[in-house]
PDB file of N, CA, C and O in Angstrom:
ATOM      1  N   MET A   1      29.600 -75.746 124.586  1.00  0.00           N
ATOM      2  CA  MET A   1      28.400 -76.420 124.777  1.00  0.00           C
ATOM      3  C   MET A   1      27.350 -76.239 125.849  1.00  0.00           C
ATOM      4  O   MET A   1      27.658 -76.184 127.039  1.00  0.00           O
ATOM      5  N   VAL A   2      26.058 -76.143 125.397  1.00  0.00           N
ATOM      6  CA  VAL A   2      25.211 -75.635 126.555  1.00  0.00           C
ATOM      7  C   VAL A   2      24.596 -77.262 126.664  1.00  0.00           C
ATOM      8  O   VAL A   2      24.415 -78.008 125.702  1.00  0.00           O
ATOM      9  N   LYS A   3      24.331 -77.582 128.120  1.00  0.00           N
ATOM     10  CA  LYS A   3      23.798 -78.924 128.807  1.00  0.00           C
ATOM     11  C   LYS A   3      22.497 -78.383 129.363  1.00  0.00           C
ATOM     12  O   LYS A   3      22.227 -77.231 129.703  1.00  0.00           O
ATOM     13  N   PHE A   4      21.980 -79.143 129.374  1.00  0.00           N
ATOM     14  CA  PHE A   4      20.241 -79.159 129.614  1.00  0.00           C
ATOM     15  C   PHE A   4      20.209 -80.490 130.544  1.00  0.00           C
ATOM     16  O   PHE A   4      20.619 -81.611 130.243  1.00  0.00           O
ATOM     17  N   THR A   5      19.666 -80.100 131.641  1.00  0.00           N
ATOM     18  CA  THR A   5      19.389 -81.465 132.576  1.00  0.00           C
ATOM     19  C   THR A   5      17.829 -82.083 132.240  1.00  0.00           C
ATOM     20  O   THR A   5      17.023 -81.287 131.760  1.00  0.00           O
ATOM     21  N   THR A   6      17.521 -83.086 132.416  1.00  0.00           N
ATOM     22  CA  THR A   6      16.186 -83.565 132.130  1.00  0.00           C
ATOM     23  C   THR A   6      15.101 -82.601 132.505  1.00  0.00           C
ATOM     24  O   THR A   6      14.108 -82.347 131.824  1.00  0.00           O
ATOM     25  N   GLU A   7      15.471 -82.001 133.889  1.00  0.00           N
ATOM     26  CA  GLU A   7      14.376 -80.973 134.226  1.00  0.00           C
ATOM     27  C   GLU A   7      14.184 -80.020 133.366  1.00  0.00           C
ATOM     28  O   GLU A   7      13.087 -79.767 132.868  1.00  0.00           O
ATOM     29  N   ASP A   8      15.241 -79.417 133.125  1.00  0.00           N
ATOM     30  CA  ASP A   8      15.130 -78.113 132.193  1.00  0.00           C
ATOM     31  C   ASP A   8      14.733 -78.652 130.708  1.00  0.00           C
ATOM     32  O   ASP A   8      14.329 -77.740 129.987  1.00  0.00           O
ATOM     33  N   ILE A   9      14.754 -79.637 130.239  1.00  0.00           N
ATOM     34  CA  ILE A   9      14.290 -80.393 129.108  1.00  0.00           C
ATOM     35  C   ILE A   9      12.742 -80.361 128.919  1.00  0.00           C
ATOM     36  O   ILE A   9      12.144 -80.089 127.878  1.00  0.00           O
ATOM     37  N   GLN A  10      12.115 -80.748 130.344  1.00  0.00           N
ATOM     38  CA  GLN A  10      10.891 -81.117 130.747  1.00  0.00           C
ATOM     39  C   GLN A  10      10.092 -79.391 130.833  1.00  0.00           C
ATOM     40  O   GLN A  10       8.984 -79.150 130.354  1.00  0.00           O
ATOM     41  N   LYS A  11      10.813 -78.554 131.421  1.00  0.00           N
ATOM     42  CA  LYS A  11      10.400 -77.070 131.355  1.00  0.00           C
ATOM     43  C   LYS A  11      10.392 -76.651 130.033  1.00  0.00           C
ATOM     44  O   LYS A  11       9.522 -75.810 129.809  1.00  0.00           O
ATOM     45  N   ILE A  12      11.083 -76.965 129.082  1.00  0.00           N
ATOM     46  CA  ILE A  12      11.120 -76.358 127.953  1.00  0.00           C
ATOM     47  C   ILE A  12      10.109 -76.940 127.093  1.00  0.00           C
ATOM     48  O   ILE A  12       9.481 -76.121 126.422  1.00  0.00           O
ATOM     49  N   LYS A  13       9.742 -78.408 126.926  1.00  0.00           N
ATOM     50  CA  LYS A  13       8.803 -78.942 126.288  1.00  0.00           C
ATOM     51  C   LYS A  13       7.171 -78.158 126.881  1.00  0.00           C
ATOM     52  O   LYS A  13       6.233 -77.664 126.254  1.00  0.00           O
ATOM     53  N   GLU A  14       7.421 -78.344 128.303  1.00  0.00           N
ATOM     54  CA  GLU A  14       6.037 -77.674 129.014  1.00  0.00           C
ATOM     55  C   GLU A  14       5.751 -75.922 128.428  1.00  0.00           C
ATOM     56  O   GLU A  14       4.620 -75.458 128.286  1.00  0.00           O
ATOM     57  N   ALA A  15       6.715 -75.341 128.221  1.00  0.00           N
ATOM     58  CA  ALA A  15       6.859 -73.870 127.874  1.00  0.00           C
ATOM     59  C   ALA A  15       6.020 -73.851 126.444  1.00  0.00           C
ATOM     60  O   ALA A  15       5.053 -73.112 126.257  1.00  0.00           O
ATOM     61  N   PHE A  16       6.522 -74.744 125.505  1.00  0.00           N
ATOM     62  CA  PHE A  16       6.112 -74.901 124.151  1.00  0.00           C
ATOM     63  C   PHE A  16       4.655 -75.164 124.398  1.00  0.00           C
ATOM     64  O   PHE A  16       3.778 -74.344 124.125  1.00  0.00           O
ATOM     65  N   PHE A  17       4.488 -76.076 124.806  1.00  0.00           N
ATOM     66  CA  PHE A  17       2.871 -76.428 124.971  1.00  0.00           C
ATOM     67  C   PHE A  17       1.981 -75.569 125.491  1.00  0.00           C
ATOM     68  O   PHE A  17       0.834 -75.615 125.046  1.00  0.00           O
ATOM     69  N   GLU A  18       2.329 -74.562 126.585  1.00  0.00           N
ATOM     70  CA  GLU A  18       1.552 -73.766 127.063  1.00  0.00           C
ATOM     71  C   GLU A  18       1.442 -72.499 126.082  1.00  0.00           C
ATOM     72  O   GLU A  18       0.334 -72.002 125.880  1.00  0.00           O
ATOM     73  N   ARG A  19       2.738 -71.915 125.395  1.00  0.00           N
ATOM     74  CA  ARG A  19       2.586 -71.153 124.332  1.00  0.00           C
ATOM     75  C   ARG A  19       1.756 -71.273 123.063  1.00  0.00           C
ATOM     76  O   ARG A  19       1.281 -70.357 122.392  1.00  0.00           O
ATOM     77  N   LEU A  20       1.664 -72.802 122.837  1.00  0.00           N
ATOM     78  CA  LEU A  20       0.855 -73.077 121.748  1.00  0.00           C
ATOM     79  C   LEU A  20      -0.596 -73.328 122.018  1.00  0.00           C
ATOM     80  O   LEU A  20      -1.400 -73.561 121.116  1.00  0.00           O
ATOM     81  N   GLU A  21      -0.912 -73.273 123.318  1.00  0.00           N
ATOM     82  CA  GLU A  21      -2.295 -73.090 123.836  1.00  0.00           C
ATOM     83  C   GLU A  21      -2.832 -71.492 123.652  1.00  0.00           C
ATOM     84  O   GLU A  21      -3.913 -71.175 123.154  1.00  0.00           O
ATOM     85  N   GLU A  22      -2.056 -70.795 124.050  1.00  0.00           N
ATOM     86  CA  GLU A  22      -2.068 -69.492 123.928  1.00  0.00           C
ATOM     87  C   GLU A  22      -2.403 -68.649 122.498  1.00  0.00           C
ATOM     88  O   GLU A  22      -3.316 -67.870 122.227  1.00  0.00           O
ATOM     89  N   PHE A  23      -1.259 -69.153 121.704  1.00  0.00           N
ATOM     90  CA  PHE A  23      -1.507 -68.882 120.345  1.00  0.00           C
ATOM     91  C   PHE A  23      -2.649 -69.503 119.818  1.00  0.00           C
ATOM     92  O   PHE A  23      -3.438 -68.672 119.370  1.00  0.00           O
ATOM     93  N   ILE A  24      -2.986 -70.563 119.722  1.00  0.00           N
ATOM     94  CA  ILE A  24      -4.400 -71.146 119.333  1.00  0.00           C
ATOM     95  C   ILE A  24      -5.872 -70.129 120.069  1.00  0.00           C
ATOM     96  O   ILE A  24      -6.865 -69.658 119.514  1.00  0.00           O
ATOM     97  N   GLY A  25      -5.478 -70.105 121.321  1.00  0.00           N
ATOM     98  CA  GLY A  25      -6.737 -69.430 121.806  1.00  0.00           C
ATOM     99  C   GLY A  25      -7.923 -70.150 121.547  1.00  0.00           C
ATOM    100  O   GLY A  25      -8.036 -71.352 121.791  1.00  0.00           O
ATOM    101  N   ASP A  26      -8.816 -69.440 121.054  1.00  0.00           N
ATOM    102  CA  ASP A  26     -10.384 -70.018 120.912  1.00  0.00           C
ATOM    103  C   ASP A  26     -10.682 -70.501 119.720  1.00  0.00           C
ATOM    104  O   ASP A  26     -11.806 -70.942 119.482  1.00  0.00           O
ATOM    105  N   LYS A  27      -9.546 -70.475 118.672  1.00  0.00           N
ATOM    106  CA  LYS A  27      -9.755 -70.701 117.210  1.00  0.00           C
ATOM    107  C   LYS A  27      -9.576 -72.437 117.379  1.00  0.00           C
ATOM    108  O   LYS A  27      -8.911 -73.085 118.188  1.00  0.00           O
ATOM    109  N   SER A  28     -10.399 -72.838 116.339  1.00  0.00           N
ATOM    110  CA  SER A  28     -10.033 -74.345 115.993  1.00  0.00           C
ATOM    111  C   SER A  28      -8.503 -74.802 115.810  1.00  0.00           C
ATOM    112  O   SER A  28      -7.600 -73.989 115.610  1.00  0.00           O
ATOM    113  N   LEU A  29      -8.350 -75.900 115.881  1.00  0.00           N
ATOM    114  CA  LEU A  29      -6.967 -76.394 115.426  1.00  0.00           C
ATOM    115  C   LEU A  29      -6.554 -76.323 113.798  1.00  0.00           C
ATOM    116  O   LEU A  29      -5.501 -76.025 113.235  1.00  0.00           O
ATOM    117  N   ILE A  30      -7.636 -76.663 113.393  1.00  0.00           N
ATOM    118  CA  ILE A  30      -7.798 -76.690 111.805  1.00  0.00           C
ATOM    119  C   ILE A  30      -7.760 -75.028 111.367  1.00  0.00           C
ATOM    120  O   ILE A  30      -6.923 -74.692 110.529  1.00  0.00           O
ATOM    121  N   GLN A  31      -8.648 -74.036 111.928  1.00  0.00           N
ATOM    122  CA  GLN A  31      -8.536 -72.900 111.424  1.00  0.00           C
ATOM    123  C   GLN A  31      -7.152 -72.428 111.760  1.00  0.00           C
ATOM    124  O   GLN A  31      -6.578 -71.807 110.865  1.00  0.00           O
ATOM    125  N   TRP A  32      -6.409 -72.642 113.077  1.00  0.00           N
ATOM    126  CA  TRP A  32      -5.159 -72.218 113.156  1.00  0.00           C
ATOM    127  C   TRP A  32      -4.126 -72.729 112.322  1.00  0.00           C
ATOM    128  O   TRP A  32      -3.283 -72.075 111.709  1.00  0.00           O
ATOM    129  N   SER A  33      -4.258 -73.826 112.354  1.00  0.00           N
ATOM    130  CA  SER A  33      -3.051 -74.471 111.237  1.00  0.00           C
ATOM    131  C   SER A  33      -3.149 -74.387 109.598  1.00  0.00           C
ATOM    132  O   SER A  33      -2.334 -74.788 108.767  1.00  0.00           O
ATOM    133  N   LYS A  34      -4.512 -73.682 109.389  1.00  0.00           N
ATOM    134  CA  LYS A  34      -4.499 -73.421 107.965  1.00  0.00           C
ATOM    135  C   LYS A  34      -3.964 -71.893 107.950  1.00  0.00           C
ATOM    136  O   LYS A  34      -3.416 -71.530 106.909  1.00  0.00           O
ATOM    137  N   GLU A  35      -4.079 -70.941 109.044  1.00  0.00           N
ATOM    138  CA  GLU A  35      -3.513 -69.522 109.035  1.00  0.00           C
ATOM    139  C   GLU A  35      -1.983 -69.651 109.185  1.00  0.00           C
ATOM    140  O   GLU A  35      -1.458 -68.675 108.649  1.00  0.00           O
ATOM    141  N   ILE A  36      -0.979 -70.581 109.770  1.00  0.00           N
ATOM    142  CA  ILE A  36      -0.120 -70.702 109.832  1.00  0.00           C
ATOM    143  C   ILE A  36       0.854 -71.558 108.844  1.00  0.00           C
ATOM    144  O   ILE A  36       2.084 -71.559 108.791  1.00  0.00           O
ATOM    145  N   GLY A  37      -0.148 -72.319 108.042  1.00  0.00           N
ATOM    146  CA  GLY A  37       0.247 -73.151 107.010  1.00  0.00           C
ATOM    147  C   GLY A  37       1.239 -74.300 107.600  1.00  0.00           C
ATOM    148  O   GLY A  37       2.393 -74.521 107.233  1.00  0.00           O
ATOM    149  N   ILE A  38       0.542 -74.933 108.546  1.00  0.00           N
ATOM    150  CA  ILE A  38       1.202 -76.276 109.138  1.00  0.00           C
ATOM    151  C   ILE A  38      -0.055 -77.228 109.161  1.00  0.00           C
ATOM    152  O   ILE A  38      -1.107 -76.830 109.661  1.00  0.00           O
ATOM    153  N   PRO A  39       0.063 -78.504 108.608  1.00  0.00           N
ATOM    154  CA  PRO A  39      -1.104 -79.396 108.784  1.00  0.00           C
ATOM    155  C   PRO A  39      -1.507 -79.783 110.177  1.00  0.00           C
ATOM    156  O   PRO A  39      -0.861 -80.052 111.190  1.00  0.00           O
ATOM    157  N   SER A  40      -2.845 -79.721 109.884  1.00  0.00           N
ATOM    158  CA  SER A  40      -3.772 -79.866 111.475  1.00  0.00           C
ATOM    159  C   SER A  40      -3.347 -81.215 112.153  1.00  0.00           C
ATOM    160  O   SER A  40      -3.386 -81.249 113.383  1.00  0.00           O
ATOM    161  N   THR A  41      -2.914 -82.419 111.409  1.00  0.00           N
ATOM    162  CA  THR A  41      -2.452 -83.340 112.224  1.00  0.00           C
ATOM    163  C   THR A  41      -1.257 -83.121 112.884  1.00  0.00           C
ATOM    164  O   THR A  41      -1.014 -83.778 113.897  1.00  0.00           O
ATOM    165  N   THR A  42      -0.470 -82.297 112.467  1.00  0.00           N
ATOM    166  CA  THR A  42       0.886 -82.073 113.097  1.00  0.00           C
ATOM    167  C   THR A  42       0.289 -81.170 114.418  1.00  0.00           C
ATOM    168  O   THR A  42       0.497 -81.540 115.573  1.00  0.00           O
ATOM    169  N   VAL A  43      -0.200 -80.385 114.208  1.00  0.00           N
ATOM    170  CA  VAL A  43      -0.564 -79.513 115.308  1.00  0.00           C
ATOM    171  C   VAL A  43      -1.350 -80.150 116.472  1.00  0.00           C
ATOM    172  O   VAL A  43      -1.112 -80.012 117.671  1.00  0.00           O
ATOM    173  N   THR A  44      -2.326 -80.867 115.901  1.00  0.00           N
ATOM    174  CA  THR A  44      -2.840 -81.526 116.850  1.00  0.00           C
ATOM    175  C   THR A  44      -1.976 -82.844 117.731  1.00  0.00           C
ATOM    176  O   THR A  44      -2.362 -83.265 118.821  1.00  0.00           O
ATOM    177  N   ASN A  45      -0.922 -83.290 117.098  1.00  0.00           N
ATOM    178  CA  ASN A  45       0.143 -83.979 117.885  1.00  0.00           C
ATOM    179  C   ASN A  45       0.817 -83.354 118.729  1.00  0.00           C
ATOM    180  O   ASN A  45       1.158 -83.950 119.751  1.00  0.00           O
ATOM    181  N   TRP A  46       1.178 -82.028 118.532  1.00  0.00           N
ATOM    182  CA  TRP A  46       1.636 -80.992 119.410  1.00  0.00           C
ATOM    183  C   TRP A  46       0.942 -80.723 120.736  1.00  0.00           C
ATOM    184  O   TRP A  46       1.461 -80.707 121.852  1.00  0.00           O
ATOM    185  N   LYS A  47      -0.465 -80.493 120.370  1.00  0.00           N
ATOM    186  CA  LYS A  47      -1.478 -80.023 121.261  1.00  0.00           C
ATOM    187  C   LYS A  47      -1.679 -81.372 122.212  1.00  0.00           C
ATOM    188  O   LYS A  47      -1.926 -81.053 123.375  1.00  0.00           O
ATOM    189  N   LEU A  48      -1.636 -82.596 122.016  1.00  0.00           N
ATOM    190  CA  LEU A  48      -2.005 -83.909 122.696  1.00  0.00           C
ATOM    191  C   LEU A  48      -0.382 -84.180 123.126  1.00  0.00           C
ATOM    192  O   LEU A  48      -0.104 -85.357 123.352  1.00  0.00           O
ATOM    193  N   LYS A  49       0.450 -83.418 123.225  1.00  0.00           N
ATOM    194  CA  LYS A  49       2.037 -83.651 123.764  1.00  0.00           C
ATOM    195  C   LYS A  49       2.662 -84.911 123.335  1.00  0.00           C
ATOM    196  O   LYS A  49       3.373 -85.557 124.103  1.00  0.00           O
ATOM    197  N   ARG A  50       2.372 -85.341 121.918  1.00  0.00           N
ATOM    198  CA  ARG A  50       2.749 -86.281 121.228  1.00  0.00           C
ATOM    199  C   ARG A  50       3.908 -86.190 120.631  1.00  0.00           C
ATOM    200  O   ARG A  50       4.566 -87.179 120.311  1.00  0.00           O
ATOM    201  N   SER A  51       4.379 -84.608 120.361  1.00  0.00           N
ATOM    202  CA  SER A  51       5.661 -84.611 119.494  1.00  0.00           C
ATOM    203  C   SER A  51       5.889 -83.296 119.701  1.00  0.00           C
ATOM    204  O   SER A  51       5.036 -82.592 120.241  1.00  0.00           O
ATOM    205  N   LEU A  52       7.146 -82.789 119.265  1.00  0.00           N
ATOM    206  CA  LEU A  52       7.450 -81.437 119.539  1.00  0.00           C
ATOM    207  C   LEU A  52       7.900 -81.227 118.024  1.00  0.00           C
ATOM    208  O   LEU A  52       8.365 -82.115 117.309  1.00  0.00           O
ATOM    209  N   PRO A  53       7.649 -79.691 117.601  1.00  0.00           N
ATOM    210  CA  PRO A  53       7.702 -79.296 116.227  1.00  0.00           C
ATOM    211  C   PRO A  53       9.243 -79.568 115.762  1.00  0.00           C
ATOM    212  O   PRO A  53      10.238 -79.566 116.487  1.00  0.00           O
ATOM    213  N   LYS A  54       9.167 -79.818 114.261  1.00  0.00           N
ATOM    214  CA  LYS A  54      10.705 -79.813 113.524  1.00  0.00           C
ATOM    215  C   LYS A  54      11.385 -78.438 113.663  1.00  0.00           C
ATOM    216  O   LYS A  54      10.684 -77.544 114.138  1.00  0.00           O
ATOM    217  N   ILE A  55      12.402 -78.202 113.384  1.00  0.00           N
ATOM    218  CA  ILE A  55      12.865 -76.875 113.125  1.00  0.00           C
ATOM    219  C   ILE A  55      12.186 -75.917 112.016  1.00  0.00           C
ATOM    220  O   ILE A  55      11.901 -74.724 112.125  1.00  0.00           O
ATOM    221  N   GLU A  56      12.017 -76.751 110.961  1.00  0.00           N
ATOM    222  CA  GLU A  56      11.129 -76.079 109.851  1.00  0.00           C
ATOM    223  C   GLU A  56       9.799 -75.369 110.254  1.00  0.00           C
ATOM    224  O   GLU A  56       9.425 -74.312 109.746  1.00  0.00           O
ATOM    225  N   TYR A  57       9.071 -76.105 111.290  1.00  0.00           N
ATOM    226  CA  TYR A  57       7.728 -75.354 111.832  1.00  0.00           C
ATOM    227  C   TYR A  57       8.181 -74.645 112.742  1.00  0.00           C
ATOM    228  O   TYR A  57       7.336 -73.854 113.162  1.00  0.00           O
ATOM    229  N   CYS A  58       9.434 -74.566 113.372  1.00  0.00           N
ATOM    230  CA  CYS A  58       9.750 -73.744 114.470  1.00  0.00           C
ATOM    231  C   CYS A  58       9.821 -72.284 113.850  1.00  0.00           C
ATOM    232  O   CYS A  58       9.338 -71.258 114.329  1.00  0.00           O
ATOM    233  N   ILE A  59      10.475 -72.421 112.772  1.00  0.00           N
ATOM    234  CA  ILE A  59      10.656 -71.382 111.918  1.00  0.00           C
ATOM    235  C   ILE A  59       9.403 -70.659 111.341  1.00  0.00           C
ATOM    236  O   ILE A  59       9.192 -69.449 111.427  1.00  0.00           O
ATOM    237  N   VAL A  60       8.610 -71.575 110.742  1.00  0.00           N
ATOM    238  CA  VAL A  60       7.358 -70.972 110.240  1.00  0.00           C
ATOM    239  C   VAL A  60       6.637 -70.289 111.391  1.00  0.00           C
ATOM    240  O   VAL A  60       6.230 -69.137 111.242  1.00  0.00           O
ATOM    241  N   MET A  61       6.457 -70.956 112.551  1.00  0.00           N
ATOM    242  CA  MET A  61       5.650 -70.415 113.365  1.00  0.00           C
ATOM    243  C   MET A  61       5.993 -69.055 114.048  1.00  0.00           C
ATOM    244  O   MET A  61       5.129 -68.230 114.344  1.00  0.00           O
ATOM    245  N   SER A  62       7.327 -68.891 114.273  1.00  0.00           N
ATOM    246  CA  SER A  62       8.184 -67.735 114.729  1.00  0.00           C
ATOM    247  C   SER A  62       7.669 -66.566 113.852  1.00  0.00           C
ATOM    248  O   SER A  62       6.949 -65.621 114.174  1.00  0.00           O
ATOM    249  N   LYS A  63       8.172 -66.849 112.772  1.00  0.00           N
ATOM    250  CA  LYS A  63       7.632 -65.778 111.517  1.00  0.00           C
ATOM    251  C   LYS A  63       6.160 -65.315 111.246  1.00  0.00           C
ATOM    252  O   LYS A  63       5.751 -64.169 111.060  1.00  0.00           O
ATOM    253  N   LYS A  64       5.502 -66.440 111.269  1.00  0.00           N
ATOM    254  CA  LYS A  64       3.981 -65.902 111.148  1.00  0.00           C
ATOM    255  C   LYS A  64       3.521 -65.480 112.462  1.00  0.00           C
ATOM    256  O   LYS A  64       2.604 -64.673 112.307  1.00  0.00           O
ATOM    257  N   LEU A  65       3.806 -65.716 113.852  1.00  0.00           N
ATOM    258  CA  LEU A  65       3.424 -65.415 114.908  1.00  0.00           C
ATOM    259  C   LEU A  65       4.005 -64.013 115.370  1.00  0.00           C
ATOM    260  O   LEU A  65       3.366 -63.284 116.129  1.00  0.00           O
ATOM    261  N   GLY A  66       5.408 -63.635 114.808  1.00  0.00           N
ATOM    262  CA  GLY A  66       6.149 -62.602 115.092  1.00  0.00           C
ATOM    263  C   GLY A  66       6.846 -62.526 116.445  1.00  0.00           C
ATOM    264  O   GLY A  66       7.168 -61.506 117.055  1.00  0.00           O
ATOM    265  N   VAL A  67       7.072 -64.205 116.910  1.00  0.00           N
ATOM    266  CA  VAL A  67       8.051 -64.049 118.063  1.00  0.00           C
ATOM    267  C   VAL A  67       9.412 -64.855 117.603  1.00  0.00           C
ATOM    268  O   VAL A  67       9.622 -65.051 116.406  1.00  0.00           O
ATOM    269  N   THR A  68      10.233 -65.265 118.516  1.00  0.00           N
ATOM    270  CA  THR A  68      11.461 -65.945 118.212  1.00  0.00           C
ATOM    271  C   THR A  68      11.237 -67.454 118.498  1.00  0.00           C
ATOM    272  O   THR A  68      10.237 -68.048 118.902  1.00  0.00           O
ATOM    273  N   ILE A  69      12.294 -67.825 118.212  1.00  0.00           N
ATOM    274  CA  ILE A  69      11.895 -69.637 118.330  1.00  0.00           C
ATOM    275  C   ILE A  69      12.257 -69.881 119.960  1.00  0.00           C
ATOM    276  O   ILE A  69      11.869 -70.965 120.394  1.00  0.00           O
ATOM    277  N   ASP A  70      12.906 -69.061 120.844  1.00  0.00           N
ATOM    278  CA  ASP A  70      13.364 -68.938 121.972  1.00  0.00           C
ATOM    279  C   ASP A  70      12.202 -68.612 122.852  1.00  0.00           C
ATOM    280  O   ASP A  70      11.932 -69.214 123.891  1.00  0.00           O
ATOM    281  N   TYR A  71      11.443 -67.462 122.276  1.00  0.00           N
ATOM    282  CA  TYR A  71       9.979 -67.477 123.039  1.00  0.00           C
ATOM    283  C   TYR A  71       9.019 -68.535 122.850  1.00  0.00           C
ATOM    284  O   TYR A  71       8.167 -68.742 123.714  1.00  0.00           O
ATOM    285  N   LEU A  72       9.094 -69.365 121.577  1.00  0.00           N
ATOM    286  CA  LEU A  72       8.203 -70.419 121.845  1.00  0.00           C
ATOM    287  C   LEU A  72       8.287 -71.484 122.740  1.00  0.00           C
ATOM    288  O   LEU A  72       7.409 -72.253 123.131  1.00  0.00           O
ATOM    289  N   PHE A  73       9.646 -71.407 123.046  1.00  0.00           N
ATOM    290  CA  PHE A  73      10.347 -72.557 123.918  1.00  0.00           C
ATOM    291  C   PHE A  73      10.480 -72.138 125.284  1.00  0.00           C
ATOM    292  O   PHE A  73      10.929 -72.837 126.193  1.00  0.00           O
ATOM    293  N   GLY A  74      10.089 -71.026 125.373  1.00  0.00           N
ATOM    294  CA  GLY A  74      10.214 -70.573 126.880  1.00  0.00           C
ATOM    295  C   GLY A  74      11.224 -69.984 127.488  1.00  0.00           C
ATOM    296  O   GLY A  74      11.248 -69.672 128.678  1.00  0.00           O
ATOM    297  N   LEU A  75      12.277 -69.778 126.506  1.00  0.00           N
ATOM    298  CA  LEU A  75      13.817 -69.405 126.831  1.00  0.00           C
ATOM    299  C   LEU A  75      14.055 -67.742 127.016  1.00  0.00           C
ATOM    300  O   LEU A  75      15.045 -67.181 127.486  1.00  0.00           O
ATOM    301  N   GLU A  76      13.029 -67.250 126.579  1.00  0.00           N
ATOM    302  CA  GLU A  76      12.821 -65.742 126.795  1.00  0.00           C
ATOM    303  C   GLU A  76      11.507 -65.380 127.010  1.00  0.00           C
ATOM    304  O   GLU A  76      10.649 -66.186 126.650  1.00  0.00           O
ATOM    305  N   ASN A  77      11.129 -64.236 127.571  1.00  0.00           N
ATOM    306  CA  ASN A  77       9.671 -63.758 127.571  1.00  0.00           C
ATOM    307  C   ASN A  77       9.606 -62.788 126.809  1.00  0.00           C
ATOM    308  O   ASN A  77       8.532 -62.214 126.632  1.00  0.00           O
TER     309      ASN A  77
END
């Protein structure tokens, strides 16, 4: 079993929030969320760092964006 420290978890969260910003870019949250098929309120909560995505949304994003879930969370480059 892999064990993560509190510091590791914080880095993983921050990596996700940074990647999210990169993917959204100059688009509006509404436009981007429609493109990937995730409710804009959900994406807003991620952008405001209120929550992290459920596994279902991680899968949707990785497929639509052409990246791995590990990439989304900064576990690979």
